[in-house]
C-alpha positions as CSV (number, residue, x, y, z in Angstrom):
1,X,0.0,0.3,-0.2
2,X,3.1,2.2,0.8
3,X,4.4,1.4,-2.4
4,X,1.7,1.6,-4.5
5,X,1.4,5.5,-2.7
6,X,4.8,6.5,-3.4
7,X,4.4,5.8,-7.0
8,X,0.9,7.4,-7.3
9,X,3.2,10.4,-5.8
10,X,5.6,10.2,-8.4
11,X,3.2,9.9,-11.1
12,X,2.0,13.5,-9.6
13,X,5.0,14.9,-9.2
14,X,7.0,14.1,-12.5
15,X,3.4,14.8,-14.5
16,X,3.3,18.4,-12.9
17,X,7.2,18.5,-14.3
18,X,5.9,17.6,-17.6
19,X,3.3,19.9,-17.7
20,X,5.2,23.0,-16.6
21,X,7.7,22.0,-19.1
22,X,5.9,21.9,-21.9
23,X,3.2,25.0,-21.5
24,X,2.0,25.5,-25.1
25,X,0.7,22.0,-25.5
26,X,-0.5,21.7,-22.3
27,X,-2.5,25.2,-23.3
28,X,-3.5,24.1,-26.5
29,X,-5.2,21.0,-24.9
30,X,-6.7,23.1,-22.3
31,X,-8.5,25.1,-25.1
32,X,-9.7,22.1,-26.9
33,X,-10.8,20.5,-23.7
34,X,-12.5,24.0,-22.0
35,X,-15.9,24.2,-24.2
36,X,-16.6,20.5,-23.5
37,X,-16.2,20.6,-19.8
38,X,-17.9,24.3,-19.9
39,X,-20.8,22.9,-21.5
40,X,-21.2,19.7,-19.3
41,X,-21.5,22.5,-16.4
42,X,-23.8,25.4,-18.2
43,X,-26.2,22.1,-19.1
44,X,-25.9,20.7,-15.4
45,X,-26.5,24.0,-13.8
46,X,-29.2,25.1,-16.3
47,X,-31.2,21.9,-15.7
48,X,-30.6,23.2,-12.1
49,X,-31.4,26.7,-11.9
50,X,-34.4,25.5,-14.5
51,X,-35.3,23.0,-12.1
52,X,-35.6,25.6,-9.2
53,X,-37.6,28.1,-11.3
54,X,-39.8,26.2,-12.1
55,X,-40.8,24.7,-8.6
56,X,-40.6,28.2,-7.2
57,X,-43.4,29.2,-9.7
58,X,-45.4,26.0,-9.0
59,X,-44.5,27.0,-5.2
60,X,-46.5,30.4,-5.4
61,X,-49.9,29.3,-6.1
62,X,-49.9,25.3,-5.6
63,X,-47.3,24.9,-2.2
64,X,-44.1,23.1,-1.6
65,X,-43.3,19.7,-1.9
66,X,-45.0,17.9,0.9
67,X,-47.7,20.2,1.9
68,X,-51.0,18.9,3.4
69,X,-53.6,20.2,1.8
70,X,-57.1,20.1,3.0
71,X,-60.4,21.2,1.0
72,X,-63.7,21.6,2.7
73,X,-66.9,22.1,1.6
74,X,-68.6,25.6,3.2
75,X,-71.6,24.4,4.4
76,X,-72.7,24.0,8.0
77,X,-69.9,25.1,9.9
78,X,-66.8,23.6,8.8
79,X,-65.4,27.3,9.0
80,X,-66.0,28.2,11.9
81,X,-64.4,25.0,13.5
82,X,-61.4,25.1,10.9
83,X,-60.7,28.7,12.2
84,X,-61.5,27.8,15.5
85,X,-58.6,24.6,16.0
86,X,-56.5,26.9,13.4
87,X,-56.4,29.7,15.7
88,X,-52.7,30.9,17.1
89,X,-51.3,27.4,15.0
90,X,-47.8,28.0,13.2
91,X,-48.2,24.2,11.3
92,X,-51.5,24.6,9.8
93,X,-53.0,28.1,7.7
94,X,-56.9,28.0,6.9
95,X,-57.6,30.4,3.6
96,X,-61.1,31.5,3.5
97,X,-62.4,33.2,0.7
98,X,-64.8,36.2,-0.5
99,X,-65.5,39.0,-2.7
100,X,-65.1,42.4,-2.0
101,X,-65.0,46.1,-4.3
102,X,-63.1,48.9,-3.0
103,X,-64.2,52.2,-4.8
104,X,-67.1,54.3,-5.1
105,X,-70.2,53.0,-3.5
106,X,-73.4,51.7,-5.6
107,X,-71.0,51.4,-9.3
108,X,-70.4,48.8,-11.4
109,X,-66.6,47.7,-10.6
110,X,-63.6,48.6,-13.5
111,X,-62.7,44.8,-13.7
112,X,-66.4,43.3,-12.8
113,X,-66.2,39.9,-12.3
114,X,-62.8,40.6,-10.6
115,X,-60.8,39.5,-13.6
116,X,-57.5,41.0,-14.8
117,X,-57.4,44.9,-15.2
118,X,-56.2,44.7,-19.0
119,X,-59.1,42.5,-19.5
120,X,-62.6,44.0,-20.5
121,X,-64.9,43.0,-17.3
122,X,-68.1,40.7,-17.7
123,X,-71.1,39.4,-15.8
124,X,-70.2,37.1,-13.3
125,X,-71.2,33.7,-14.4
126,X,-72.4,30.2,-12.3
127,X,-71.8,27.3,-14.2
128,X,-73.3,23.9,-13.1
129,X,-75.0,20.8,-14.3
130,X,-77.9,22.7,-16.3
131,X,-75.6,24.9,-17.5
132,X,-74.0,28.8,-17.4
133,X,-76.4,31.5,-16.0
134,X,-75.7,35.1,-15.1
135,X,-74.8,35.9,-11.6
136,X,-77.0,38.3,-9.8
137,X,-74.5,40.5,-8.0
138,X,-76.5,43.4,-6.7
139,X,-74.7,46.0,-9.5
140,X,-77.0,45.1,-12.3
141,X,-78.6,48.4,-12.6
142,X,-75.7,50.1,-11.0
143,X,-73.9,52.5,-13.2
144,X,-70.4,52.2,-14.2
145,X,-67.8,53.9,-11.5
146,X,-64.4,54.3,-10.1
147,X,-64.3,50.5,-8.1
148,X,-62.1,47.5,-8.5
149,X,-63.3,43.8,-7.2
150,X,-61.2,41.7,-6.6
151,X,-60.8,38.7,-4.3
152,X,-60.4,38.8,-0.7
153,X,-58.4,35.6,1.0
154,X,-58.7,35.6,5.0
155,X,-55.6,33.6,6.4
156,X,-55.1,32.5,10.4
157,X,-51.3,32.7,10.2
158,X,-48.5,33.2,7.6
159,X,-48.7,31.3,4.4
160,X,-45.7,32.0,3.4
161,X,-44.0,28.7,4.9
162,X,-46.2,26.8,2.4
163,X,-46.5,29.2,-0.7
164,X,-43.3,31.2,-0.7
165,X,-44.5,34.6,-2.0
166,X,-42.0,36.9,-3.5
167,X,-42.3,40.7,-1.6
168,X,-42.4,43.1,-4.0
169,X,-42.8,46.9,-1.8
170,X,-44.1,47.1,1.9
171,X,-44.6,45.0,4.1
172,X,-46.2,41.2,5.0
173,X,-49.1,40.9,7.6
174,X,-48.5,40.5,11.2
175,X,-50.0,37.8,13.1
176,X,-48.3,39.2,16.6
177,X,-50.5,41.9,17.8
178,X,-54.5,42.7,18.1
179,X,-56.7,42.3,15.1
180,X,-57.3,46.1,13.5
181,X,-60.8,47.5,12.8
182,X,-59.3,49.0,9.8
183,X,-57.9,45.6,7.7
184,X,-54.7,45.5,6.8
185,X,-54.5,44.3,3.4
186,X,-51.2,42.7,1.2
187,X,-52.1,43.3,-2.5
188,X,-50.9,40.5,-5.2
189,X,-49.5,42.3,-8.4
190,X,-52.5,42.3,-10.5
191,X,-54.5,44.1,-7.6
192,X,-51.3,46.5,-7.2
193,X,-51.5,46.8,-11.0
194,X,-55.0,48.3,-11.2
195,X,-54.8,50.6,-8.1
196,X,-52.1,51.9,-9.6
197,X,-53.7,52.6,-12.5
198,X,-57.0,54.1,-11.0
199,X,-57.5,56.2,-8.2
200,X,-60.5,54.9,-6.2
201,X,-62.1,56.4,-2.9
202,X,-60.8,53.7,0.2
203,X,-64.1,52.1,1.0
204,X,-64.3,48.2,1.0
205,X,-67.6,46.4,0.3
206,X,-67.2,43.0,1.2
207,X,-70.5,40.6,0.6
208,X,-72.0,39.4,3.8
209,X,-70.7,42.8,5.6
210,X,-73.1,45.4,7.1
211,X,-71.0,48.1,6.8
212,X,-68.7,49.5,4.9
213,X,-64.8,49.4,6.7
214,X,-61.7,51.4,4.9
215,X,-58.7,49.6,4.2
216,X,-55.0,49.8,4.6
217,X,-52.7,49.1,2.2
218,X,-49.4,47.4,3.7
219,X,-47.5,45.4,1.5
220,X,-47.5,43.8,-2.0
221,X,-46.4,40.3,-3.1
222,X,-46.2,38.2,-6.1
223,X,-48.2,35.0,-5.7
224,X,-47.8,33.7,-9.4
225,X,-51.8,34.5,-9.4
226,X,-53.6,36.7,-12.3
227,X,-56.5,37.7,-10.6
228,X,-56.5,40.4,-8.1
229,X,-56.2,39.3,-5.0
230,X,-55.6,41.0,-1.3
231,X,-54.8,39.0,1.7
232,X,-56.4,39.6,4.9
233,X,-55.9,38.4,8.4
234,X,-59.0,36.3,9.5
235,X,-59.5,38.0,12.7
236,X,-59.5,41.4,11.3
237,X,-62.1,40.5,8.8
238,X,-64.3,38.7,11.3
239,X,-64.8,42.4,12.8
240,X,-66.9,43.7,9.5
241,X,-68.7,40.8,8.4
242,X,-70.3,37.1,10.5
243,X,-68.3,33.8,10.1
244,X,-71.2,32.0,7.9
245,X,-70.2,35.1,5.0
246,X,-66.7,33.7,4.8
247,X,-67.8,30.6,3.5
248,X,-66.7,31.0,0.5
249,X,-69.0,32.2,-3.1
250,X,-69.5,30.9,-6.7
251,X,-66.0,32.5,-7.4
252,X,-63.8,31.1,-4.8
253,X,-62.9,27.8,-2.9
254,X,-64.8,27.9,0.5
255,X,-62.1,26.9,2.6
256,X,-58.6,25.5,2.6
257,X,-56.1,24.3,5.2
258,X,-52.6,24.0,4.6
259,X,-50.7,21.9,6.9
260,X,-46.9,20.8,7.1
261,X,-46.2,17.2,6.9
262,X,-45.4,16.6,10.5
263,X,-48.9,18.2,11.2
264,X,-50.9,15.0,12.2
265,X,-52.5,15.6,15.2
266,X,-53.9,18.8,13.8
267,X,-55.2,16.9,10.9
268,X,-57.0,14.5,12.8
269,X,-58.1,17.0,15.4
270,X,-59.5,18.7,12.9
271,X,-61.5,16.0,10.9
272,X,-62.9,14.9,14.2
273,X,-64.2,18.3,15.5
274,X,-65.9,18.8,11.6
275,X,-67.0,15.6,11.4
276,X,-68.8,15.7,15.0
277,X,-70.0,19.3,13.6
278,X,-71.9,17.4,10.6
279,X,-69.5,17.3,8.0
280,X,-69.6,14.2,5.7
281,X,-66.5,12.1,6.1
282,X,-66.3,11.9,2.5
283,X,-66.4,15.8,1.8
284,X,-63.0,16.1,3.5
285,X,-60.3,15.9,1.1
286,X,-56.8,15.8,1.2
287,X,-54.0,15.9,-1.0
288,X,-50.3,16.0,-0.6
289,X,-48.2,18.2,-3.2
290,X,-45.9,16.3,-4.9
291,X,-44.4,18.9,-7.6
292,X,-40.8,17.5,-7.9
293,X,-42.3,13.7,-8.5
294,X,-44.8,14.7,-11.5
295,X,-42.6,16.5,-13.2
296,X,-39.3,14.6,-12.3
297,X,-39.5,12.4,-15.6
298,X,-39.8,15.6,-18.0
299,X,-36.9,17.3,-16.1
300,X,-34.7,14.3,-16.7
301,X,-35.5,13.6,-20.0
302,X,-34.6,17.1,-20.8
303,X,-31.3,16.8,-18.6
304,X,-30.4,13.6,-20.5
305,X,-30.8,15.7,-23.6
306,X,-29.0,18.4,-23.4
307,X,-26.0,16.4,-21.3
308,X,-26.0,14.0,-24.6
309,X,-25.2,17.3,-26.3
310,X,-22.9,18.4,-24.1
311,X,-21.4,14.8,-24.2
312,X,-20.6,15.6,-28.1
313,X,-18.4,18.5,-27.7
314,X,-16.6,16.8,-24.4
315,X,-15.5,14.1,-27.0
316,X,-14.0,16.8,-29.2
317,X,-12.1,18.1,-26.3
318,X,-10.6,14.3,-25.6
319,X,-9.7,14.1,-29.2
320,X,-7.8,16.9,-28.8
321,X,-6.3,15.8,-25.6
322,X,-5.8,12.3,-27.5
323,X,-3.8,14.1,-30.2
324,X,-1.3,16.3,-28.2
325,X,-0.7,13.1,-25.9
326,X,0.4,10.6,-28.7
327,X,2.6,13.9,-29.9
328,X,4.4,14.2,-26.6
329,X,4.8,10.1,-26.3
330,X,6.1,9.9,-29.7
331,X,8.7,12.9,-28.8
332,X,9.6,11.4,-25.7
333,X,10.1,8.1,-26.7
334,X,14.2,8.3,-25.5
335,X,12.9,9.5,-22.5
336,X,10.6,6.7,-21.3
337,X,13.5,4.2,-22.6
338,X,15.9,5.6,-20.6
339,X,13.8,5.3,-17.5
340,X,12.8,2.0,-18.3
341,X,16.7,0.9,-18.7
342,X,17.1,2.1,-15.0
343,X,13.9,0.1,-13.8
344,X,11.4,2.4,-14.1
345,X,8.1,0.2,-14.2
346,X,5.8,0.0,-16.6
347,X,3.1,1.2,-14.5
348,X,5.1,4.0,-13.5
349,X,5.2,5.1,-17.1
350,X,1.5,4.7,-17.8
351,X,1.1,6.8,-14.8
352,X,3.3,9.4,-15.8
353,X,1.8,10.1,-18.8
354,X,-2.0,9.7,-17.4
355,X,-1.4,12.1,-14.8
356,X,-0.3,14.6,-17.3
357,X,-4.1,14.6,-18.9
358,X,-5.5,14.2,-15.5
359,X,-3.9,17.3,-14.4
360,X,-4.5,18.8,-17.3
361,X,-8.6,17.6,-17.0
362,X,-8.6,19.2,-13.5
363,X,-7.3,22.5,-14.6
364,X,-9.5,22.9,-17.1
365,X,-12.6,22.0,-15.4
366,X,-11.4,24.5,-12.0
367,X,-11.4,27.3,-15.2
368,X,-14.7,26.2,-16.6
369,X,-16.4,26.1,-13.2
370,X,-14.7,29.7,-12.6
371,X,-16.1,30.8,-16.2
372,X,-19.9,29.0,-15.0
373,X,-19.7,31.2,-11.6
374,X,-18.8,34.7,-13.2
375,X,-21.6,33.8,-16.3
376,X,-24.2,33.6,-13.7
377,X,-23.1,36.7,-11.7
378,X,-23.2,38.2,-14.8
379,X,-26.5,37.1,-16.6
380,X,-27.9,37.8,-12.9
381,X,-27.1,41.1,-12.7
382,X,-28.4,42.2,-16.5
383,X,-31.7,40.1,-16.5
384,X,-32.3,39.0,-12.9
385,X,-34.8,41.6,-12.7
386,X,-37.0,40.2,-15.7
387,X,-36.8,36.8,-13.7
388,X,-38.1,37.0,-10.3
389,X,-38.0,33.8,-9.5
390,X,-34.2,34.0,-9.8
391,X,-33.3,35.8,-7.8
392,X,-30.6,34.9,-4.8
393,X,-30.2,32.4,-7.4
394,X,-26.6,30.9,-6.3
395,X,-24.6,28.4,-8.1
396,X,-25.7,25.2,-8.2
397,X,-22.7,22.5,-6.7
398,X,-23.8,20.0,-8.5
399,X,-22.4,21.8,-11.8
400,X,-19.0,22.1,-9.8
401,X,-19.4,18.1,-9.4
402,X,-20.3,17.5,-13.0
403,X,-17.8,19.7,-14.3
404,X,-14.8,17.7,-12.1
405,X,-16.0,14.6,-13.6
406,X,-16.2,15.6,-16.9
407,X,-12.4,17.1,-16.2
408,X,-11.3,13.3,-14.7
409,X,-13.3,11.4,-17.2
410,X,-11.9,13.4,-20.5
411,X,-8.3,13.3,-18.5
412,X,-8.7,9.6,-18.5
413,X,-9.8,9.1,-22.0
414,X,-7.5,11.1,-23.5
415,X,-4.6,9.8,-21.8
416,X,-5.1,6.3,-21.8
417,X,-3.6,5.5,-24.9
418,X,-0.8,7.6,-24.4
419,X,0.1,6.1,-21.5
420,X,-0.7,2.7,-22.7
421,X,1.8,3.2,-25.7
422,X,4.5,4.8,-23.0
423,X,4.2,1.8,-20.9
424,X,4.7,-0.4,-24.2
425,X,8.4,1.6,-25.5
426,X,11.0,-1.4,-25.3
427,X,14.2,-0.6,-23.3
428,X,16.2,-1.3,-26.9
429,X,14.7,2.2,-27.9
430,X,17.5,3.8,-25.6
431,X,20.2,2.3,-28.3
432,X,19.4,4.3,-30.9
433,X,19.2,7.7,-29.0
């Protein structure tokens, strides 16, 4: 074992001396290999970054992988029971839905129906097994005015641990203090765009409320949605409307509960309380978010296709190292024959040649990884503002490992044939020198 370690050390030392003695040829070998290793690094880094970006966009409106989602029918006591069980919990959050109109009272909203502000509004429709029909929301005879319709989502806790909203302006909801009589709203980008385009009075009408509260806009987030939406604390919303009015509407779900995978006790207690309150057990649906599992096949296929293309470029670099290595061995025949004559084993001769190509491959991999890190930073500086999902992206370590492996593989493939040729040089060759 010690003898093998000594030979390995000797091979690396002599190989390093050979690289330093033939700088131009080493440089040419690295040039031919650089693009191949860089292609592997870029493909691996691109695949990891694309994977994270796709998951980040999906997580905004579906939730992180492993999140447990419970969907409840709004009938009966489902909403009051859920709000009572989940009050003050940090491992589970309940989401209620209501319709709100902010602006002039007694007028039709600009985006009637609650759609995007850039699209013309239309009458709200309700569809069932008998077909679709206009929904009477009390605004049919109202004139058009300065008001914006949006979906109002009530939260019992911080939802960002399940759906990582990206902050844009202001701050997020504070669930620690006492509820405010003036509901604090956090808008999504679509709602913020609507309020920045139209100046409307600060009066909010919520379906089921006896009076119109004055809302406070405290922040803006990117939630990945296309519909104007505002997020508010459930207890602040309950100051203005009864809990039965938070049971959803035709345009939104009645109640959705997001739970961590470890919140098993909460799920059991909530299910038992709901069944005891009269909710049929078959209407309590629980699903687990498995986005990565669902998308893994498509992501793996895309990665292997691009890795195959990068491997072709890498083979061109291997061919360059092989060519330079064979030429170098041809020039050093007398040197290797003389080493054989003084007792150098064939394995050590092969190790010297192979060490040169391996060191060349590692140096090239280091340069390619460095170029990838710098390139990613430059790309984020230039284009990061256009792609919010890439904000804070770091160079993936998987790409660095792939670059090192590619450099080692290229060094072995490019140096194996020259190493075997050097080991087979006969001692008699030194007599012709």
